[in-house]
N, C-alpha and C positions, 0 to 999 in steps of 0.2 A: 664294326661301327661302335663308336664310344657311347654307351648307354650308362647313365648315372642314376643312382637312387637319390631322391630328394624327400625332405619332410617339410611341410609348410608349418611355420611358426604360428600362423593365424588360425588355421582350422585343424591342424594335426594330420592331415592327409599325407600318406607316404605313397610316392609314385615314381615311375621311371621316366626319364627324359633323354631323348637323343640330342646330344650336343655336338655340333659339327666343328667347333673350335674350342680348344682348351682355354682360350683367352676370354671367353664369355664369363662375366662375373655372375655369382649366384643371384645377385640383385636383379638380373635381367631374366630370370627364369620364372615364368608365371604358373601358379598353381592351377591345375585343371578343375579343381573343386570349387574354390572360392574366388579365384582370379587375382589373389594378392601376389605381390612380388617379395614375399618374406620367407622364401624357402632356403633351406641349407642342405648342402650335399651330405649324404650319409655314407658311412663305411659299408661296403658290401663284399660278400665273398666272391672270388673270381669264378667264372664259369669254366669248368674243366670237364672235358669228356665230349661224347658225341650225342647221339639221339637218346631219348628217354623212353623208347618203346619197350625195352626190357624183355620182350618175349620173341626175340629173333633167333633163328637157327644158329647164327654165328655169335651169340651173346658172349661167348668166352674168348673170342678171337677178333683180330682186326686192329686197326690203328688205335693206339692208346690203351690197349688191353693186353695183359701179359698171358692170359689163358690159365694162370694158376688159380687153384681154389683153396 
């Protein structure tokens, strides 16, 4: 699902928002902190990888992991 990072120009809150359509303008995104419609989309790093558990018996193998150390 498309989740975008936004920053409110009014209060400075940085938050994530699930946007169901790429045709929704930033001006229609409401800040959850102050309620203003002055948020701008932020650049964010892509989410790559699987779970973040880190202490699995198969932590060196599986989908997306080479097993090399």
